[in-house]
N, C-alpha and C positions, 0 to 999 in steps of 0.2 A: 584483222584476225585470219584471212584467207578462206573463212568459211563460206560454202555456197549458200547463197541466200534465194530463197523461193523456189528451190527446185520442185517440180510437180505442184506449183502452188495453184490451189482451187481444185485439185482433183479430190474426188470422193468416192462415189459408188463405182465409177470407172477405173480406178486405180488398179484393180487386179486384172482388168483387161489390157492395161498399158504393160503390166508386167508379162502377159502371155507372149508378147512381143521380143521379148528380151530375155536373156539367162539371168540377168542380173541388173539391179539399179544401186543408188548410192544416196546415202544421207549422212549428215554430221552426227546426228544422234537417232537411234531407233528405240521407241517405247513399245513394249509388249503389254497390252492390256488396256481397255478403255474403260475401267472402272475409275473410282475416285482418286486412286494413287496415279493410275495411268493419264487421267486427263490433266491432272494438276503437273505432272513430269513432262507430259509433251508440251503444254502451255508455257511453261517455266523456261525449258530449252529454247523454245522458239523465241520467247522475249528476249532472252540473252542474245539471240541473234545466229543459232546454230539453225541450219536447215534439217528440220525434224521431221520424222515420219512414225506416224502412230500407226500400229498394226494390231487388228481387233479381229475376233472371229466373226461379229455382227455389227455392223455400224448401228443398226436400230437399237442395240442393248449400250450404246456409249452413254456414261452418266446415268445408269438405271440404279435405282435403290432396290438392292436384292433382299433387304430385310425390312427394318423399322423405317417408315416415311418420316423421318425426322433428321434435324441437324442441329448439333450442339448440345448443351447441357452444362452439368458441373465439370469443370476441367477441359471438356471437350469444346465447350463454346469458345473457351481461350485459344485453343488450338485454331478454330476457324477464324479468329480475329487475326491470329498471327500469320494465318496463310494470306489473308486478305492484305495484311502488312506487308507482304512479299509480293503484292499485286495478283496474288491467285484468284481463282474463279468461284469457290465455294461459296463466299459470303454474298457476292454480287448475284449469283444463281438463286440462292435461296431467298434473297429480298424480292426477288421476282416470281417465288413459287410457294410462298408460305400462306397456310391456311390460318396459323395461330401462331403469334410470337410472344413469348413470355420469358421473363427473367427468373430462374430459379435462384433459391437462397437469398431473397430479397430481405429476410428478417436478419440477415448477418451483413458483414462489412462489405464494400463494393470488391476487395481483393477476392473474394470466394464467390462472387455473383456467378451464375452460370445462364449466358444468353442461349435460349433454344428457339427452335421453330419446328411446328408440323408442317410437312411439305405436301404439296399435291404432287403425287408421285410422277403424274404424266407430265405436267408444267416443269418439273425439275429436271426430267430426262430432256425434254425438248430445249429448254433453256441452255441446258450444259451443253447440248450437241450444236446449238446455235453459236456459243462461245468457240468452242473447238474448229468447227468448219470455217469460221470467220476469221480465225487466228492467223496473222502473216508469219511466214516461214514454216507452216505447219500442213503436211498433207497425211492423208488416210489411206490405208489398205485395207480392205476386208478380206482377211485369210487368218488361217490359224497358223502357228510358229511351231515347228517340230524340233528344230535343232539349232545350235550356234555354231557360227564359224570360229575355231578354236585353233590356235597354234602354242605350242610349247615355247617358253621363254627362259632364257638362262638369268641368274641373278644379277649378272652384271648389266643386261640391259633392261632389266625389269624392276630393279629394286630389292631390298631385303625381303624375303618371303614369298615373292611374286613367282609364280610357275607357269602362268598361261596368258594369253593376250585374246581378247574377244574381237572379230572385225567384221561381224554381221550376222545375219540369221538366216535361217533355211526355211522356207515355207512349207506348208503341207504338201504342194504339189511339186515340191523339189527346187523351186526357183530360189535364188539367193537376192537379198537384199544387204549391200555392204553398208558399213557404218563403223567408224573407230570407236563409239560409244554406245552401248545397250543399257536401257533400262528394263527391268522385268518387273511388272506389276500385275501378277497373275491372279491374285485373289485367292479364291478357295479352288482353282481349278487343277492345280498338281496332283494329278493321279487321285482327283475328287471322287467320292461315291456318295451318293444320296441314299439314306437309310429310313427306312419307315417299317416299324414293328421288326420282329424276327426275320422275317423271310424276304422283304423287299428290299433289294439293294441294287441300285441303278447307278452306271457309270455317269457322272455330272459333278459340276461345281455349283451349280444352279438349276432348280426346275426348269426344263425346257432346254438345257444347253449340255454339251459335252463337257469332256475333261481333257486335259493335257498330260501325255503320258511321255511323250519324246523329251520335253524339256526336263523332265525330272530326272530321266535316265541321264542326260548330258550333265546336269548338275552334280548328281551322285557319282556317276561313273567315268565320265571325262575329265571333269574339273574336282573330283575327289573331295566334293563337301559334305559335310555332315548334315543331315535331313533328318526331321522328325515328323510326327503325325499331331494334328490337332483336330478338335471336333467344334462345330460351331452348330447353331439351329436356328430355324424360324417358326414361329407359330403358324396355326391354321389362318385362313381368311374368312371373315364372315360376311354375310349378307345384311347390309344395314336395315333393310326393311323387316327383317326376321327379328331383330333385337327390341325388345320391351323397354325402352327409355323411360316409361312413367312408372316403371317398378319403383318401390319406396327406397330400395337400396342402390338404386343406379343414380349417381350424383355427377353434376355438370362441373366444368372448370373451364372459366375463360382466361382469355390471353390479356397481355398489356394494352391498354387504350390510353395513347395511341400506340400502335405496334411499333417496337425500337427495331431499326435495321442492324444488320451484322456488319455490313461493308461501311468503312470509313467514308467511303465516297458519297452515301447515303444518308449519313447521320443527319444532317440538317434539311435535307429536301425531303426526307421522310421515304416511307413506304409508297409505293405508287397507289394512287387513289383506286384503281380497277382491282388491287388486292386488299387494301387496308379497308375498304368499304364492306368486304364480303368474309370478312374473319369469322371463324366458326367456333363452336365449343367443343372439346373433347369432353368424354364421360368416363366414369370408373366405377368399377363394382369389386366385390370380394370373393374369393373362394369360401368354402365352409368345410364342416366336419365331414359332409357327405363327399364333398370334392377329393378330401385327403383319402377318404376310405376306399373309394373308387380308384383312385391312384396305386395305392398300396396295393389292392385285390390284383392288379394287372402288371406289376414289376416283372413278371416273367415273360411278358410280351414286348419288352423293349429290345431295341437293337444291341446287337454283342458287339463291343469295341475291342481293340486292343488293350491289355493290361494297362499299359503306360499312356495312354492316348487320354488328354484333360480338355475339357471344355471350358468355357469362360467362366470364372468364379463369381464374377460380379453381374452376370445376366444369366443365373441359373435356370436350367428347365424346370418345368413343374414339378417333375419327378425328384429332380435334385433338391428342389426346396422343401418337400415333404420328408425327404430321407435326411437333410441336413438341419432342419428346423422342426423337429418331431412335437416341441410344445407350443409352436405357434397355432392359433386357432384359425388365422385366416391370412391370405396374401392378397395384396390389391393387384387388380387386373384394369390397366387402361384401355378403353375402347377408343382407338385413334382413328379418325377418318383418312382414308387414303387419297382425298382430294375433295374440290367444291363439287363436282359432279359425281364423282366416283361413287359407285354403290357397295364398295367393300370397305370393311373396318378390319384395323389390325388390332388384335387383342395382345397388347404388349405385357409379357408376363406368363404367356400360356405356350411357349416354345416346348415342344416335345417330341419323342420319337415312336409314340405308340400306333398301332394300326388304326386307320381312318375311323373304324366303326367304333373303336374303345375312345378315341379322341372326342367324337360326337357325344358319347355317353357322360364323360368326364365334364365337358362343357356345359351341358344341359342341367348340370346339378348348380351352377352358378346364377345367383339372382339377376334376372332380366335376359337371360340366356336360355331359358328353359325350353324355347321352341326354335332356337338359332339354326340357320343352314349354313353349313360349311361350303364353301365355294373350292376350297383347296386345302388339303391336308398339311399340318405342321411336319417338317421331317429335320433330320439332322444331317449334317454334311462332315466327312472325314476327309482330310487332305494333307498334302505334305507342306513342310515350311522349312527354310534353312535357318540354323541355328545363328542367330544375328551376332553372335560373338567373333564370327568370321568376317565381321564388316569393318571399315573405317569409318570414323565419325561423318565422312561424305556420303555414307551409304555405298561406297565402291567395295567390292570385294577385297581384301587385302591380297589374296593370291591370285586375282585375276585382273589385268589391267582391261578397263573399257568396260565393265561389267557393274551395274548399279542394281540394287535391288530395293522395292518400296512396296509397303502396304503389308497385306496379310501374309505374304510370302516371309516377312521377317517375325512372324509369330504375334502380330498385333490384332486386335479386333476393333471395328468402328471404322466409319467413313471418315471422321475427322482425324483419327491416328494416320490413316492411310494418306489423306490429302496432304497431311504436313509432311510425311516422309516424301510422298511424291514431288512436292515443290523443292525439297532440298536435293533429291536425286536428280532432277531435271536441271537444275541450275548447276551443279556439278558436273553432270554429264557436259553440259554446253561449255563450261569453262575448261574441261578437259579436252574437249574438240578444239577449242581455240587454241589452247597450248601445244596440242599435237601438231597443229597446222602451222603454228609459228616456229616449230622446231626446238631443238634440245635447249636453246637459250631462254625459253619461256619458263623454267622451272621445273618443278616436280609435280604440278598438277596434274599432268596427263599420267604419269608414273605412280604418282599419287600415295605417298605415305602419310602426309599430314597437309597437304596444300589444299586450297579450295575454299568453298563457303561453308562454314562451321559456325552453328550457334551452340554455346556452351549452357550449363544449367543454369547461369544467373541472366541469360540473354532472354529466354522463353521457355514455355513448355515444351515446345518442339526440341529444344536442346535436351531438357530432361528426358523425354521420351527417347530420343536418339541414345544419350550417354546411357540410360537405363538398359537399353536394348544391347548395345556393343559391349558393355561391361559386365552385365549380370545375365543376359540371355533371357529366354523365354520358356520356362516350363509349362505354362498356362498362356492362352490368349492374353495378351497385355492391353489394359485400358487405362486412359488418363484420367486422374483424379487432381484436385488441388493439392491434396495431402502429399502428392509424391514429391513436391517440390518444397526444398528448405527455404527458397526465397520467394514465396508466394505473396509477400505484402508487397513486394514489387514487382511481380509479375501480374498485373492486373489487366482484365479485358480492356479497359478503357486506354491503356498507354502503349498498347501492343503496337501501334505504328512508331511511337516515339522511340520504342526499344529496338525495334528491327528494321524499319524501312530505311534509315540511313545506312545500314549494312548492306541491304539489298541493293541500294543505289549504287554504292561502291563498286559492286560487281556486275552493273549493268541489268539486273533483274527486274527492274521497274519502267514500265512505259512512261512516254513523255507526259501524259494527261495525269497520271498518278503523282509522279516527281512534282509538277507543278502545284497541284492541290495539297500535297504533302507539306512543300515549303512555305505556302501561304497559311495554311493550319498551324504550322510552328511557329510563324510570327505572332499570329492571334496569340497562341498559347503563351508565349514570352512576355507578351505586353500584359496578359492578364496576370501572370505570375508576378511580373516586376510590380504591378500595382498592389497586388495582394501582399507582397513582402516589404514594400516600400512606404505603404501608407500605415502610419502608427499614431495612435492616441493613447492617453491615459485613460484608467477606469471611468475618471469623471466625465471626460469629453465623451467617451461612448455612451454613457448614461443620459447626457445631454442631448445625444443625437436620438434618443428614444429607444435604445437597445434594451432597456428594462433595467429591473435592480438586481438581477442574477448575476452580473458583474461586480466585483468588489471595487471600491475606490481605495486601493492600497498603493496608490503611486507607481505601480508598474505600467509600462507602456507596452500595448499591445497592437500588434499587426493585423491585418484583416484575416491572413492565414492563423494566426493565434486564435482570433474569434471562431472561425470556422472549426479549428481543432477543438475548441472547448464545447462545440455544439450548439452554441446559441443561435446562430443564424446561418442561413446558407450564403453562399457567394452573392446570388443574383438578389437577395434580399438586403445584403450588406451594400451593393452597389445602388439600389433603390434609396437607402437610407442615406448613403453620401450624397446622391444627387439632390436630395431634398433637405439637406442638413442645413441649421441656421448659420449665417454667414459669419458670426461672431465664434462659432465653435470651428467650422470648416472653411479653408480658403476656397477663393473663388476658382482657382487653378484646380485645385481637387474636385471640386463640384462639376466643372467642365469636364474633366478626366472621366469622372464616374458616367457622367451622361453620354460622353462619348464611346466609352465601352459598352454601353447598354445597348446603344444603336449600332454598333459595328462589329461586335463580338458574336460568332455564333453561339447558339445556346449550348451546344455540344463542347464547345471549347471552354464556356464558364463551368459546365459541369465537371468537366476534367481537370481545371485549375483547382476546384471545391476538393475533389478527390485526392488531387496530389498535396494541397494542404493539410487535409486530414492524416495523411499516411507520411509527411516529410521526416518527421522525427525518426521514424521506424525506419524508413527506407535508407536514410544516412547511415544509421548503424549497420544495415544490410550491406550497403555499398562497402563498408570496411571489411566485412566478412568476405565479401565477393573479392576484394582486392588481394586478401590473405589467400584464399583458394586459389586464385590465378597465379601468385607468386609461386605456390607449392607446385601447381601443376606444372609450370613452367620451368622450375628448377632442374637443371642440366644434370644428368648422370654421366660421370667421366667415361670417355670412350673406351679407355684401357681397363675398365672395372672386371676384376677376377672373381666371379661369382662363388666359385668352388672355393676360395680362399676366405670367404665371409661365413662364419661358422652358424649363423643363424637361421640360415635356409635349409629347407628341406630339400632331398635329391631331386625331387619332382620340379621345385621352384628354380633350382640350379640349372636343369636342363632347359626348363621354359626360358628363363632369363637369358641364359647363354645362346639360345636360339634365335630368340626376338631381338637380343641387343637393344632395348629401348633405350631413347635418347633423351627422354625427359620423365619426370614422376607421373606426370599424365598419362605418357604412353606406358609405364609399368603399372599404374593402376587398372588398366584395361586387359592385362594379361590374365587369362583363366587360371584359378589354381594359386595365385599368389595371395596369402593372407593378408589382412588388414595390420597383423603385428609385423609381419615381415616388410610391409610397406613402411612401417613406421621406423623400423630400424633403418631400411634404406634412405629413407628421408634425412635421418640423423647423420648418415655416413656421407651423403652429398653434401649437407650442410659444411661438415667438417671439411670435405675436399675443397668446396668453394672457399672456405676461409684460409686453408694452406695455399690454394692457388693465388688468392689476393696477397697473402703474405710474401709468396715469392715475388709476385709483380713488384710490390713495393721494394723489395729488396733490390731487385734488377733496377728499378728506376734510381733509387740512392746511389748504388755503384757507378750507374752510368754518369750522374751528376757530379760525383767524386773524381 
């Protein structure tokens, strides 16, 4: 591909000194920011083969958990599994850093299970930094970024809608790092302000760190992008020894035993004993009427935000809970330990913006926290984000060649959402760097209107996340839930590798170890499913094997998958049953096959085959829906369409469609301001045009034959 591999390899703390000897340096891909999006973007770009440079203001904060010390949850856990399926870092790192692993929603079906792990904050940061500093093709620079190297680009050179090209970054000391592709993963640092009470306003995107003003100005003024403001918050930290865990209203919660890993690489070897044997409990308590009255009495001491600035709907501050749910008598507060040896506790559910002394009064009304010590006050952060409707599904800006955005800069909230975006942006930045170095014959990935690595809504929650962002935007911080997907029965945590890893292999985003492991696992899975679908017996035979009287002797032949789907027995139990079945009922060959599968198949593969069997009928129907959706998305719009002559469009829609000139219905669907009704009319118009074109082609074929 012509990429430079290994430039500055092995450099870390001394990188900035290297730059001081030269006015510029070069990389294929430059990633700005060392948070969860930035780490995944840098690692992904490097895995694809791009010489990648990660620029962050402090090396010691790479991979830091700025807020909640946990990974995963309902919807979010699926994103982590998908990042892992693309050979990302988050799953492997939390497997080496978790103090408690727990699957949420276990009372419901596997499709909506939520893998989650409480993390040791220090261990997680150390393990993430270890991954980053040992990643081949990746080097680090400790510095802030003040500006981008930008040049205007004419339409003929950059494609429709492209106005600018980025070719590097300008560090805070004025030095330039050249690179044809840049990923901005700035988190909450764009013009970030920390707010505590009505009077304390500090510049910063996180306690103890500064903010990035130059980049905001570049995005808004140089690149003419639409920016907005959002709010997030973090609760105070509590001293563990000052909490009364013996209070009768403080209850404990334990994790899975044994703990279940996130990474597919670890499913069968399990969590390392040094971590698994030390798992600890979390606790929870509740607010009460006194808490709520104390909150209401001090509403006037909250920070003042801009009228149109919104915070996260699904992780509201305690003051917003009291406002929005006035009839609720109590709210749950999780007391989450920040590590194995850490003396701090994270009170999940108590983020707020009150002055420190008021925070203390409010918290001391909660059972178990009557004498608690606050080691750090909670605070709110107000920051800039870029309207994500200005992005392509590759996460490259439509109007700027070479500039990708990932994480909270796109209006999302959460480590997992950031990691998923970072992975996609990093892969696409590396692909664009490869296409650019290969020259114009490489296609349109570098100029980028539709090329690159794209996951759609049927591929995974990552696809749902990005599609929601680029088509609907973010009026408030976006958080992933399973309910956001119309295909959630197919997008299960356990099949993330089968859905996504082959696609990532195609673009070179998977390392050799992961690829070997994946194909071996797929071979095991196919053997299991072949057996589950191929072994069939009558109800009479199943009852003779000892399945019990719950199955009817109605002459219906049932496969192992059918039995699993009926809920009689698990796959493992059925294999045991067949392995010990009477020879006059089951053939010797089948018995030997069952024994062989029990001996050779990993437990995680047997479990995956069982879940696949449970959902097979439903996922087959969803596959048909997906095919219809993709046909509609890929339906071509005639190039010479005169939107002004089509009477059902509004003037605004005519203007936007005429300016963008979408090539497919999928592209038309992503245009801001075009209504569903108008899209429906356009779809019908395209079908008629397609039918007419087919008729003309048939007529020409007939004429030529005559």
